[in-house]
C-alpha positions in Angstrom: 206.4 166.9 128.4 207.5 168.4 131.7 206.1 171.8 130.6 202.8 170.2 129.8 202.7 168.4 133.1 203.5 171.6 135.0 200.9 173.5 133.0 198.2 170.8 133.8 199.3 170.8 137.5 199.0 174.6 137.7 195.6 174.6 136.0 194.4 171.8 138.3 195.5 173.9 141.4 193.8 177.0 140.0 190.6 175.1 139.4 190.6 173.7 142.9 191.2 177.1 144.4 188.5 178.6 142.2 186.1 175.9 143.4 186.9 176.6 147.0 186.4 180.3 146.5 183.1 179.7 144.7 181.8 177.5 147.5 182.7 180.1 150.1 180.8 182.7 148.2 177.9 180.4 147.8 177.8 179.6 151.5 178.0 183.3 152.4 175.2 184.1 150.0 173.1 181.3 151.3 173.6 182.4 154.9 172.7 186.0 154.0 169.6 184.9 152.1 168.5 182.7 155.0 168.9 185.7 157.4 166.9 187.9 155.0 164.1 185.3 154.8 164.0 185.1 158.6 163.9 188.8 159.1 161.2 189.1 156.4 159.0 186.5 158.2 159.5 188.3 161.5 158.6 191.6 159.9 155.4 190.1 158.6 154.6 188.8 162.1 155.4 192.2 163.5 153.1 193.9 161.0 150.3 191.5 161.8 150.8 192.1 165.5 150.6 195.9 165.0 147.4 195.5 163.0 146.0 193.4 165.9 147.0 196.2 168.3 145.3 198.8 166.2 142.1 196.7 166.1 142.3 196.3 169.9 142.7 200.0 170.4 139.6 200.6 168.2 137.7 198.0 170.2 138.8 199.6 173.4 137.7 203.1 172.2 134.2 201.7 171.3 133.9 199.9 174.5 134.9 202.9 176.5 132.4 205.1 174.7 129.5 202.6 175.1 130.3 201.6 178.7 131.3 204.9 180.0 128.0 205.7 181.5 127.0 202.2 182.5 130.2 201.5 184.5 131.0 198.2 182.9 134.8 198.1 183.3 135.4 194.3 183.1 135.2 194.2 179.3 137.5 197.2 179.1 140.0 195.6 181.4 139.9 192.4 179.3 140.7 194.4 176.1 143.4 196.3 178.0 145.0 193.0 179.0 144.9 191.9 175.3 146.6 195.2 174.4 149.3 194.6 177.0 149.9 191.1 175.6 150.1 192.4 172.0 152.5 195.2 172.9 154.8 192.7 174.6 154.7 190.5 171.5 155.6 193.5 169.4 158.5 194.4 171.6 159.7 190.8 171.5 159.4 190.6 167.7 161.3 193.9 167.3 164.1 192.6 169.5 164.2 189.3 167.7 164.5 191.0 164.4 167.4 193.1 165.7 169.1 190.1 167.1 168.6 188.2 163.9 170.1 191.0 161.9 173.0 191.5 164.3 173.7 188.1 166.0 176.8 189.4 167.8 174.8 191.3 170.4 176.0 191.3 174.0 174.5 189.4 176.9 172.8 192.6 178.0 170.6 192.5 174.9 169.6 188.9 175.8 168.8 190.1 179.3 166.7 192.9 177.8 164.8 190.3 175.7 164.1 188.2 178.8 162.9 191.3 180.6 160.7 192.3 177.7 159.1 188.9 177.6 157.5 189.5 181.0 153.9 190.4 180.7 153.2 193.8 182.3 150.8 193.9 185.2 147.6 195.8 184.5 147.2 199.1 186.3 145.5 198.6 189.6 144.2 202.1 189.7 142.0 203.2 186.7 142.2 206.9 185.7 138.9 208.6 184.9 139.1 210.6 181.7 137.2 213.6 180.5 136.7 214.1 176.7 136.9 217.7 175.7 133.7 218.8 173.9 135.7 221.3 171.9 138.5 219.2 170.4 137.8 215.7 171.6 141.1 215.3 173.5 141.2 213.0 176.5 142.0 214.7 179.8 142.5 213.4 183.3 139.5 214.1 185.4 141.5 216.4 187.8 142.6 218.8 185.0 141.0 222.2 184.8 141.9 222.9 181.2 142.0 220.8 178.1 145.5 219.6 177.1 144.5 219.9 173.4 142.9 223.3 173.1 143.0 224.9 176.5 139.3 225.1 177.0 138.0 225.2 180.6 136.9 221.7 181.5 135.2 222.4 184.8 132.8 225.2 185.5 132.8 226.3 189.1 
């Protein structure tokens, strides 16, 4: 009888230890799945924000082209402000994804996140651009030659 009791006691201990180990594995798996789900959601948000940024760049290009001669800069400035906001959101999402993947980041990373959350101030001085008739590259008005193809931009 003592051998049977010892055997049952040993089996009971093994079963308890196996249960604890299985629970630990389950908890780790659950935590990893939760992190993956969070990162996936953030990546979807990031992708949506990048698509928004692409649409804003397209809108800005169209506005610039249409308003270039008329001098209507207010609409262009409004789109530029939206672009700045979208770029800040993208930077914040990328940082959040990195911190979610690696939660043991230092305080300097948190400071970087706080710094990135600040909305950039729009440029107070607008730069006039010249579009090259040869290659279509944008050049600063003061340039003599195209940065894309080297064509002379100004004729004396």
